[in-house]
N, C-alpha and C positions, 0 to 999 in steps of 0.2 A: 949703741942703738944702731941697728942695721938700716940699710936703705929702704927696705920694705916697710919697716916700722915708721920711719920718717915720712914716707909717702902717705901711709895711713893717717898719721897725725896731721899732716898738711891738709888732707881731704876732710878730716873731721873739723879742723879749724875753719875751713871754708864754710862748712855747714853751720857752725856756731856763729860765724860772722853774718851769715844770712839771717839767722834768728835775731842777732843784735841789731842789724840794719832794718829789719822788717817786723820787729816785734809787735807793732800795732796792727799788723795785717793778719788775715787768716793764714795759718801755715799748717801743713800736714806732714806727717812723717814720710810719706812717699816722695814728696818733692825734696825734702831735706836729704833723704837717703840717695836720691838721684844726684844731688850736688856732691855728695861724698863718694859717688860711684859704688854704692853698696846696696845689698838687699835690705829691705825694711827691718827685719828682725836682727840681722847682723849689725846694722847701723845703730839700732837702739842699744844693743848690748855693748858695742864698742864705744859709743858715746858715754854710756854710764861708766864703763871701765876707765875711760880716759879723763872725764870731767867730774865724776863722782855723783852724777844725777842724770836722770833720763832727759831727753829733749823736751818733753812736756814740762817737767819740773823746772828746767832751766828757763824756758820761755815764761812760765808763770812767775818765777822769781824776778826776772828782768822787768816784767810788767808791774809787779808790785813795788819794786825799787823805784821805778819811774813814778808810780802813783804816790808813793811816800814823799818824793821830792815835790811833786805838784801840790800835794795837800799842805805841805809845810811852807812852800814859797809863793803860793798864789792864792787868790780868793775864788778860784774856779769852783763851781758847785761840784759836789761829789759825783753826781750823775755824769757831768761832763768829763771829769777826771776818769771815771770808769770807761767811757767811750774812747777818750783820747789815748788811753794806754792799751786798748785792744780788746777789752771785754765787751760783750754785746748785751749782757744782762746785769743790771744793778744788783739783783739778789745774789747772783753767783760771785760778783766782785766783792760785795760786802761780806759774804760768808767766807770766801777764800782769804780776804784781807784779815778778817778777825781771827780765823784759824791760824794763820801764819804769824801775824804781828802781835796778836794777843788783845787788841782793842779794835773797835770799829773804826772805819775811816773818819767819821765825824769826831770821835773822841781823840784819835791820833792827831787830827788837825789842831785840837786845842793845846797840844803840847804834852799831854799826859804820856809819860814814858812807861811802857809795860815792865821795864826793869826798874828796880829801885835805885835811885841815884843815877849818875851819869855813866853811861856805857857807850863806848865808841860805836858808831854805826856799823862798821864792819863786823865787830864782835856780836852786836845785837842781831844782825842779819843771819849770821851763822848759828847763833844760839836759838833763834826762833824758826829756823828752817826745819820743816818736818823731816824726820829721819826714818829710814827704812830699817830692815832687820840687821844690816851690817853698817849702820851709820850713814848710808847714802839715802837717796830719796826713795819713797815707796815705789813698789813695782806698779807702774801705770803706763803700760805700753799700748794705749789706745791708738787708733789710726790718726786721730786729730790731736795735735799737741797743744791746742788751745784750751784754756779752762772754760768750761761752759759748752753749751750745745753747738752753736755756730757763731764764731766771733765776727 
């Protein structure tokens, strides 16, 4: 790996770290691209090439992973979990959660596993992640990486 590629990877990791640290806040592609010192479209394609999913899909997955943990480990109402992980619409949260996980947030909380039998969480998350044409995430390069209108 050359010095230029290492520098690019370092900048992309910085942007991914921003998503991880601020996943409950509104984030947009322009701000993340600025962190990586890249143009918006170049950032999206390089992020996908490096991490296997778009910034939007990565943010969405991180929010849903956190929601799954809160639903299983707390008695926090689903609406509060929705807001705590960065969604601004309960409808968008429920639809997205159901599409990705396979059951609604309320059903998930009861312990019903969308997979039959025990499947380790890491495998289930990979298995239930939406796939695009080449196994990555769908092409969704909107300007806002947040699921829903305005988080």
